[in-house]
C-alpha positions, 0 to 999 in steps of 0.5 A: 494522533499521527502514526509519527506521534504513536510511533515515538510515544511507543519508542520512549514507553510513554503512557498508552491509551487503552484502545487504539485502531489501526486503520489502513492498508500499509503493510509496513506500518501494520508490522511496525506498530505492532512490533511497537506495541509488543516492545512496550511490554517488558521482554521478560513478561511478553510470554504472559503478557502480550498476545495476538489474536487473528479474527480469521480463526479466534473467536473475539470472545477469546481476546476479550477474555485476555483483555479482561485478565489483569497483567500477569506479575506487570503493570501492562497487558497489551492484546492485538486484533487482527483482521477484524472483518466484523467491522467493514460492510464485507458480507462474505461470511466469516469462518469464526462467529464473533460476539460483537455485542461483548465488544460493545460492553468491553468498549463501554468500559475497557480493561484499564491495565490493558491496551487493546489494539485493533489492526484493520487493514482496510480502506474504511469501516462500515461507519453504520455499525453501532459497534463502529460507531462505538469503537471510534467514539473510545479509541485512539485512531491512527490512520496508516492509509496511501501515503503521500509522496511527501509523507514517504519521503519524510518517513524515509527521511526519519528513518535514515536520520535515525540510523545515522545515514544520508541519501543524495536527492537524485537517489531518493527520487530514483527509489520512489519512482523504481517503488511507486513510492510504495513505503512498504516496498521502499522499507524492504529495500532500504537494508541492501542500500544500507549495507552497501552504503558502509562505511561512508552511510551516504546513499548514492544514485549508482546504489539505487539503480544498481540495487533496486528494481523497478516495479512491474508497475512502474516497467509498464509505465514506461511501456505506456510511454513507448506505446504512446509515442508509437515507438514500436521497436522500443515497446516490443523490447521492453515487452519481451524483457518483462516476459524475459522476467517471467512476468505472465502477459495476462498480467502485464496486459491487464496492468497496461490497460489499467494504466491507459484507464487511469490516463483517461479518467485522468484526462477527463476528470482534469479537465473538469478541475479536479485536483490530484488529492481529490483525483486520488480520492475519487479513483482510489488510486495511491496519490504517486500514481495520480501523479505521474498520470497528471504529468504524463496526460497532457502530452496525448490525446484522448483519441489515442488513448481511447485506441490503445485501450480498446486494442489492448482489450483485444489483445486480452480477447486473443490471447485467451482464445487464440495459441498466437505467442503474446509478443506477437500479439503484442507486436502486432497491437504495436504495428497496428496502433503506430500506423493508424491515424486517428480521424 
């Protein structure tokens, strides 16, 4: 079952499975689905027949006791289990002890009148564990990992259509660029765009450029292009703007290094024939960032990418060991980088 199919099932009030596994780190979709499961219980019954348990603070046994109880004057009980870290390979000891054997027993024979939902905000589970094998065998699994750009476009388009809005193609392109195709960020920006577009309900490019700020990652991507173009003045101006926006110098530098590292990795692996999807999987990076990296890396030499990466590493060391202003350190880096002629 896909995320869209489950959303339709929840919205229509159709029959639900007894156990669901919602796997992935997309925060907006986690919250959207939890609201959908809650609304599958009549409002007047939600106090008694809907519950959510955080496994960071509540024993699993408490949630299972609730799941095994019959609905209170209703047809369905929904029990949500949040942060089930015991399903992952994480070795960090949890604050709460969980009765995993009881969960395996429950999964062998789920309560017919209960919908038990595991919200697992992780990239993957530990498939070696018996309880994970049992869960995957019993549950209807919905994966909500990093959406591709195509998936994001479709989801946003469906949301706008449902609300009676349209968005110009160039406006949608700009929204995707400014949010790095992050669905959670895009959905948080939509309400103000929709309000601004009243009464025509047509969202134009000017609305997006005027109301949606670029993410730090996108600003850094622009900064990377200025660095590699050896546009010293332009790079320093953009760096200063980031500082004025109260961005931490070490964080800016870390994201810059990360972007150059990604360009280096993409350039090397692309030469070996890896596709965009394979690169996203290997490098564990959002597909949209891989798309941008593939568009950029061909324009720059590997020697320049390496020099910039190492230069920024030295900037980081100087930030931590000297009293020089970050802007001065970055200016010196740019001057040296732009003046140096690779061998």
